[in-house]
N, C-alpha and C positions, 0 to 999 in steps of 0.2 A: 098417569101417563095414558094417552089414548091408545086405541087398538093398534094403530100403525106403529107407534113408538114402543108398545109392549112387545111386539114381535119383530123389532128392528133387527135383532140378530139373524132371524130367518131371512129377511130381505138383504142383509149384508152378505150372508153366505151365498144367496142366489146371485147377487151382483158380482161376486168374485168369480163364480162359475161362468156366468154369462160373459164377463170380461175376458177371461182366459179363452173361452170358446170363440168369441168374436175375433180375438187377436189371432187365433189359428186359422179361422175361415177367411178373414180379410186382412192379411198381414200388411199389404201395401197401403191400405187406407189408414191403418193405425200408425204405421211408420210415418206417414205424411203428417198425421195429427201430432205425433210425438215430436216431430221436427219443428213444430211451431213454437219456438222458444226464444226467450231473450234472457241472457245471462243465466242460462241453465234452468230458467223457470218456464214451465209450460203454460202458454197463454190460455188455451181452452180450460185447463184445470184451474187457472187463476180466476176465470170468470165464474166457474162453478163454486169456487171457494167464496167468492163475493156473495153469490146467491145463498150460500150456507150461513154466512156470519152477519150479513147486513141486518137480517131480522133480529139477531141477538144484540147487535150493537145499537139498535134502535131503543133498547131497554135502558141504555146508559143515560143517567140523569146527571149532567154536569153540575147542577146546583147542589148535588149531594156528595160530590167527589171529595169535598173537604173533610168529610166524616170517615173516609177510608183509613186515615191515620189512626183511628181508634182500633182498627183491626191489625195492629202491629204484631200481634202474636201469630196470626195466620200468615202475614207477609214474611215474618222472620223464619217460620217453619219452612215455607216454600223456598225462600232464598237459600236456607241452610242445606236442604236436601238436594236442590238443583246444583249448587256450586261447590259444596264442601263434601258431599257424600256420593251423589249419583255417578259422576264421571269415574271415580275411583273404584266403586263397587262394580261398575260395568267392565272396567279393565280387568279387575280381579276375576269376575265370572268368565270373561272371554278367555283369559289365560287358563283358568281351571278346566273349562269344558272343551274349548277348541284346541288349546295348547297341550292338554294332558288327557282328559277322558276320551274325547273323540278323535284324538290325533291319529291313531292307527287307521281310521276309516276315511281320512281326508287327504287330498293331494298335498304332499309335503311342501311343495313350492308356494302354496297359497295360504299356509297357516298364518303367517304374520300379517298377510293382507286381510284375512278374515277378522283377526283380532283388531286391526286398525279400523276396519269398518264399524265394529261394535263400539270402539272408543269414540268414534265420530258421532254415533247415535247418542251415547251416554252424555256427551258434552254439549248437546244442542237441545235445550228445553223447548217445549211446545209453544206455538203461537196461535195460528188460526184455528186449528181443530179443537182447541180447548174450549172455545166458546160453545161448541156443540155439547161437550160433556158437561160444562157448567149449566147450560140451559136444561139438559135432561135431568140434572139433580136439583133444579130450582136454586142454583147458586146465585150469589149476589153479583149482578152484572157490573156494577161499579168496581167492586173488589177485583173481579176477574180482569177487567180492562187494565186497572192500575198495576196489578201483579204482572201481567203480560208485558206491559210497557216497561216496567222496571227490569224484568228479565231481559228484554231486548237491549236495554241500555247496558246492563252488566255484560251481556253476550259480546258486545262490540269490543270490550276491553279484555274479557276473560277467556273467550273461546279459543283463540289461537295459543296463548300461553299454556292453557291446560292440556290441549291436544298435543302441543309440542312436547310438553313434559311427559305425558303418558306414552307417546310414540317413541320417546327417547331420541329426538332429533333437536337440533339447535335452531332450526328455522323451518317454517311451514308457510306455504303459499295459500292463504285463505282468499276465496273469491269475495272480496269486500263489496264489489258491485252487486253480487247476488244477495249478500246479507242486507245491504242498504235497501235495495229494490224490494226484497222480500218484506222488510218492515213496512215500507211505503205501500206496497201492493196488498199485503194481508192485514194491515192494521190501519194505517192512515186513511187510505182511500175509502175502504168500507165504513170506517168510523164517520168520516165526513158525510158520506152518502146516507148513512143511518140517521145522523142528526138532522140533516136537511129534511128527510122524510118525516122524522119524528116531529119536528117543528111545524111542518105543513099539516100533518094529521091532527096535531094537538089544537089547532085552531077550532076544531069541532068539539073539543072537550076531551076529558080523560076517558070517557066511555068509548068515544070514537077511536082512540088509540088502542084500547083493549080489543075492540072488534077487528081493527086492521091487523093487529099482531096475530090474532087467532086465524085470520085468513092467510097470513104469510107463513104460518108454522109448517104446513106441508111442503112449502117451497124449499125450506132448509133441508128437510129429510130427503126429498127427491134429488136435490143437488148433491147431497152426500153419496147417495147410491150411484148417481151418474159419474161422480168423481171416481168411485171405486171401480166401476166398469172400465173407465179410461185407464186408470193406473194398472190394472191387472191385464188389460189388453196389451199395454206397452210391454209388460214384463212377463207375460204368460209363457213365452217360449223358454226363457231361462228357468222358470219355476218347473215346467214339465220336463226339461232336460236334466235337472239335478234335484229331484224330489228329496232324496235322503240328505243331501247337503243342506237343503232348505230346512228340514226338520231339525238337524243338529245345530244350525245357526239360530233357530227359533228358541231353543231351550234356554240359553242364558238371557236372551231378550225378555222372554216371558217371566222367568224368575226375577229378573231385575225389576220389571214393571210392577209385579205384585208386591215385592219387598219394599220398594220406594213408596208405593201407595199406602201400604200398611203402616210404614214408619211415619209418614206425614199425617195420615188420618189419626193414628194413635197419639202422636205428639199434640195435635190440635185438641183431641179429646182430653188429654191430660191437662192442657192449659186452659180448659174451660171455654173453648171457642165455639160459637154457634155453628150449626150444621150448614147454613147457607154460605159460610166462609170456609169451614173445614173441608167440605166436599170439593169445591173448585181448587182449594189449596192442594189437596191430594192428587187431583187430576192433573194439575199443572206440573206437579212434581214428578208424576209417573210417566207422562207422555213425552213425545219427542218431536223436534222440529226436523222432520225427515227431509223436507226440501233442501235445507242447508246441508244436512249430512250427506245426502245423495250427491249434491253439486260438488261438495268438497272432496268426496271420495273419487268422483270422476276426474276432477281437476288434478288430484294428487297421484292417483294410481291408474286411471284409465277406465273407460266405459265397461270393458269386459273383465275388470279385475275382481278379485275376491272381496275387496273392500266395498266396491260398488254393489256386489251381490248381497253382502251382509246388510247394507243400508236398505236395500229393496226388501229384504226379509222383515226389516223393521216396519215397513209399510204394510206388509202382509199380515203381521200379527197385531198391529196397533189397534185397529178398529174392533175386532172381536174381543180382545182382552180389555180394552177400555170400556166397551159396552158391559162386560161382566162386572167391572168395577163400578159402573154407574148403577147397575142393579143392586150390588152390595151396599152402596152408599144410600140408595133410596130405601132399602129394607132396614137399614140401621139408623134411620133418622131419629128414632125414639131414644137413642143413646145420648143425644145431645140436648142441651137446654134450648128452649125456644126463645126467639127475640123478646126482650123485655122481662124475661123471667130471671129473678135473682139467682146467682150461682149458689148451689147448696154447699154446705160445709164439706160434704163428702166428695162433691165434684172438685172441690178446691184442694183436696189432699193430694 
């Protein structure tokens, strides 16, 4: 990792502080920016996400995608933790901490709403941001894209039933337009743009592509920091008004993230998966599709609801926690066999 990436946590913390401060100083400006939405998706944030992930999606080589099936272990682990474990452990942690441990310190009327917001987070696996985490761990770009695309497909059919089951209601209104447009905006459009750029640059040879990717690398990180400034400028007032509630909501989210990451990482290690697959598999399993969670919370419970606040807390803790997981993954690379190295008998046990 270069100097900028190595101290990315510092830049992230600074961006959060700057975002909250700017939101307080120029509330009208950021309210106007925040209102630039289509189907609950903020358009300026969407552009920044494009700048973040297009350089990552340029690394995707469609001629090698047919080999992703060989990584069925990593795919199976990620699908398992995302859809069979994560929503239910998040519901359990929400009930334990918000419904029991912290209940005396929270407004009684919002308890169920807070738990509902946590459930929405747990049921929505990550899409766009995971390309950043995969890139920082030197993950396989083809695997990451395939896994995210598969998760998006499953999400169309599984998100509503799982959320409805865990919320204990028979019907739930999911913003399908938001879900569909999110997939198009955060996956399809940047993927097409990345492949067009890749094809154009490759005319100059593989070395030209490497040089171009190196030049684009800072763009992704700067776009990430700018995105954080905007997100926390939008939500800074709520965060400052309810700091203790923010901390209490953050506890189950943080515990869930580390637990799911450890579970997926450990399962991949047990199955003898290479690090370039295991790391993004764990990152995809641990992180959340907060755009969908926030949009659904607002649609179901209202903008000022406890559910909406809980999903915003997910945004607050996502980047620092995921960066710590990136650091752990990078420092534990030696635990995994390298590509082309036969699996030892001990690793197969």
